C-alpha distance (Angstrom), angle and dihedral (degrees) to the residues before:
residue distance angle dihedral
X1 . . .
X2 3.74 . .
X3 3.94 122.9 .
X4 3.76 114.8 -92.0
X5 3.81 117.5 -112.3
X6 3.79 111.6 -129.7
X7 3.74 120.4 -166.1
X8 3.82 116.8 -145.7
X9 3.84 119.3 -161.6
X10 3.89 113.6 -122.3
X11 3.76 125.5 -147.0
X12 3.74 122.1 -125.8
X13 3.76 113.4 -132.6
X14 3.93 141.4 145.9
X15 3.84 105.7 -102.7
X16 3.78 139.6 174.0
X17 3.89 129.2 -143.7
X18 3.79 136.1 159.6
X19 3.81 106.7 -31.3
X20 3.78 95.5 -14.4
X21 3.77 118.5 92.2
X22 3.90 130.6 -170.3
X23 3.82 94.7 -5.3
X24 3.78 122.1 159.5
X25 3.73 108.2 -110.6
X26 3.77 146.1 179.2
X27 3.80 103.1 -120.4
X28 3.77 134.4 -166.5
X29 3.81 130.3 159.0
X30 3.88 107.6 -117.5
X31 3.83 89.2 -126.9
X32 3.79 88.6 80.1
X33 3.76 96.4 55.0
X34 3.82 91.9 42.1
X35 3.78 91.2 53.7
X36 3.73 91.4 51.6
X37 3.88 91.9 47.5
X38 3.69 91.2 46.4
X39 3.80 89.8 54.1
X40 3.84 89.1 56.4
X41 3.82 98.9 -102.2
X42 3.69 136.8 114.9
X43 3.90 114.8 -111.5
X44 3.88 122.9 -144.8
X45 3.80 121.7 -175.7
X46 3.83 116.2 -130.8
X47 3.77 112.0 -152.6
X48 3.92 119.4 -162.6
X49 3.76 108.0 -86.6
X50 3.84 124.5 175.9
X51 3.82 93.9 -152.8
X52 3.89 91.3 51.4
X53 3.86 87.0 48.8
X54 3.75 87.3 62.6
X55 3.67 95.8 42.8
X56 3.75 108.8 25.5
X57 3.77 93.9 170.0
X58 3.76 89.2 73.4
X59 3.77 87.0 74.7
X60 3.70 102.9 25.9
X61 3.79 89.4 59.4
X62 3.66 89.2 68.5
X63 3.78 98.8 47.4
X64 3.83 136.3 72.6
X65 3.85 94.9 -161.2
X66 3.79 141.1 -1.9
X67 3.76 134.9 -139.9
X68 3.81 116.6 -155.4
X69 3.68 103.3 -151.3
X70 3.78 137.2 -151.3
X71 3.82 130.6 -88.7
X72 3.65 143.8 94.0
X73 3.86 130.0 18.1
X74 3.86 118.3 -82.8
X75 3.86 115.5 -116.1
X76 3.86 105.8 -98.6
X77 3.78 90.2 -139.0
X78 3.80 86.8 73.9
X79 3.78 89.3 69.0
X80 3.75 100.5 31.3
X81 3.79 101.7 -96.0
X82 3.68 138.5 122.4
X83 3.86 120.0 -119.4
X84 3.78 114.0 -90.3
X85 3.68 128.0 -143.3
X86 3.85 93.2 -101.7
X87 3.74 95.0 49.7
X88 3.82 112.8 129.7
X89 3.82 125.6 -149.3
X90 3.86 114.7 -61.3
X91 3.80 132.3 -159.9
X92 3.79 116.8 -144.2
X93 3.76 92.8 -166.7
X94 3.74 93.9 58.3
X95 3.84 91.6 41.0
X96 3.75 93.3 54.1
X97 3.68 95.5 46.4
X98 3.84 96.7 45.9
X99 3.78 92.1 46.8
X100 3.68 90.0 51.7
X101 3.81 92.6 49.7
X102 3.77 92.4 45.3
X103 3.82 96.3 49.3
X104 3.76 94.7 46.8
X105 3.79 95.1 43.3
X106 3.92 88.7 54.5
X107 3.84 87.8 48.3
X108 3.81 88.5 54.7
X109 3.74 92.7 42.4
X110 3.76 93.2 -122.9
X111 3.85 118.0 161.6
X112 3.85 107.2 -93.2
X113 3.80 128.6 -172.9
X114 3.81 121.5 -173.1
X115 3.76 118.1 -163.7
X116 3.81 121.0 -164.0
X117 3.82 101.6 -50.1
X118 3.75 85.7 20.6
X119 3.77 93.0 59.2
X120 3.78 90.9 50.1
X121 3.74 92.8 47.6
X122 3.88 88.3 48.4
X123 3.87 88.3 59.1
X124 3.85 90.9 45.5
X125 3.75 90.1 50.7
X126 3.76 89.3 59.9
X127 3.82 93.8 49.4
X128 3.89 96.1 -91.5
X129 3.78 128.5 133.4
X130 3.69 139.7 -129.9
X131 3.69 135.5 -125.6
X132 3.83 101.8 -128.5
X133 3.77 97.1 -149.6
X134 3.84 114.6 11.3
X135 3.71 120.3 -138.2
X136 3.83 113.7 -109.2
X137 3.87 87.4 21.5
X138 3.84 87.8 152.1
X139 3.94 86.9 88.6
X140 3.75 91.3 55.8
X141 3.83 106.2 34.5
X142 3.78 111.1 61.6
X143 3.74 125.6 166.5
X144 3.79 118.6 -44.2
X145 3.75 112.0 -78.9
X146 3.77 95.7 19.0
X147 3.69 140.0 92.2
X148 3.88 131.1 -130.5
X149 3.70 121.1 -138.7
X150 3.77 122.7 -140.0
X151 3.82 140.3 144.0
X152 3.85 128.0 -96.0
X153 3.86 129.1 -163.5
X154 3.81 116.1 -148.1
X155 3.76 128.3 -156.9
X156 3.84 112.7 -98.9
X157 3.74 113.2 -106.1
X158 3.76 93.2 12.5
X159 3.73 125.7 134.8
X160 3.87 88.7 -115.1
X161 3.92 91.2 54.3
X162 3.78 91.4 46.9
X163 3.90 90.7 48.0
X164 3.93 92.7 49.8
X165 3.85 89.8 39.4
X166 3.80 89.3 -131.4
X167 3.80 143.9 63.1
X168 3.84 91.1 -127.0
X169 3.66 130.1 41.3
X170 3.88 142.6 164.0
X171 3.80 110.4 -124.2
X172 3.78 141.0 -179.2
X173 3.87 119.7 -122.9
X174 3.75 141.9 176.6
X175 3.86 112.5 176.8
X176 3.76 143.1 110.1
X177 3.80 103.0 -164.6
X178 3.82 130.6 68.1
X179 3.70 146.2 176.2
X180 3.75 118.8 -63.0
X181 3.78 117.9 176.7
X182 3.82 112.7 7.2
X183 3.78 116.3 -114.1
X184 3.86 125.1 -120.4
X185 3.94 108.2 -61.9
X186 3.79 92.7 1.9
X187 3.87 120.8 129.9
X188 3.77 129.8 -170.6
X189 3.89 109.9 -125.3
X190 3.84 103.4 163.5
X191 3.78 137.3 48.4
X192 3.81 136.5 -176.1
X193 3.74 119.9 -111.5
X194 3.02 124.5 -97.6
X195 3.72 101.5 0.4
X196 3.94 99.8 45.7
X197 3.95 96.6 -133.6
X198 3.89 104.9 163.9
X199 3.77 105.5 -98.9
X200 3.74 100.2 172.0
X201 3.82 138.1 35.8
X202 3.81 133.4 175.9
X203 3.95 142.6 173.7
X204 3.63 106.4 -127.6
X205 3.82 91.3 -165.1
X206 3.78 90.1 64.0
X207 3.84 128.9 79.8
X208 3.80 90.3 -120.1
X209 3.85 121.9 -15.7
X210 3.84 111.3 150.3
X211 3.74 135.2 158.2
X212 3.76 126.4 -165.3
X213 3.81 122.2 -172.3
X214 3.87 92.0 -152.4
X215 3.71 124.3 79.1
X216 3.76 101.4 -103.9
X217 3.76 92.4 173.5
X218 3.70 88.4 70.6
X219 3.78 90.9 64.8
X220 3.87 112.2 90.0
X221 3.80 109.7 -109.7
X222 3.82 90.1 -2.4
X223 3.75 112.8 -141.6
X224 3.83 90.6 -153.2
X225 3.88 90.8 60.0
X226 3.69 90.9 42.8
X227 3.74 90.5 55.7
X228 3.76 88.5 53.8
X229 3.71 90.6 53.7
X230 3.78 91.5 47.3
X231 3.83 89.9 53.3
X232 3.78 89.2 50.5
X233 3.85 88.3 53.1
X234 3.75 91.9 49.0
X235 3.88 92.2 49.7
X236 3.79 92.7 53.0
X237 3.85 91.8 45.6
X238 3.91 87.7 52.7
X239 3.79 92.5 47.3
């Protein structure tokens, strides 16, 4: 059986390297691709593209699963809210592209994993809202360039618990937003300890649609990424 191809959404930022300064770049931490490779799949980066946002099947036809990665805040207009004082810079091109991919992937019942921003986007894709600056965020938003560590509890029997391999885990986080109202068909199945911020969501009606607020790609040989790849294998075997 061939290795599944997993698309990983890439951020769009101004960046500098070697002799190049302040250049618009497609950006993705290497931990995402390493996690997918370690799980036995082939990673492909998905840079924001307006044409694909209009026709997401052009990309999804090439993939077996997708990872919606972390990054910048989502535009509050996408869920009917006004920008709050704590809102950080947004990127409408990335928002539109990833929402189109997420919605169409769910329609096709492709395995989807949302990480941090990706979990928030998954909820918005289903008509849900976000808390623009979650209460008690100090536990989840450490110094720039670092991750905090905290515990999560997961609903017994949930996809999240199955993916982690336990109903409790210590995870790494860096975020200030969170899920507000749950979208259609979305259920919460994980919460941080001790402040009970929603840390995992899933769509039980889907083959594999999971969002985790923590950065699972930072865990060596991430069991969550491995579970996504296993779902991609199962989907191919059933085709």
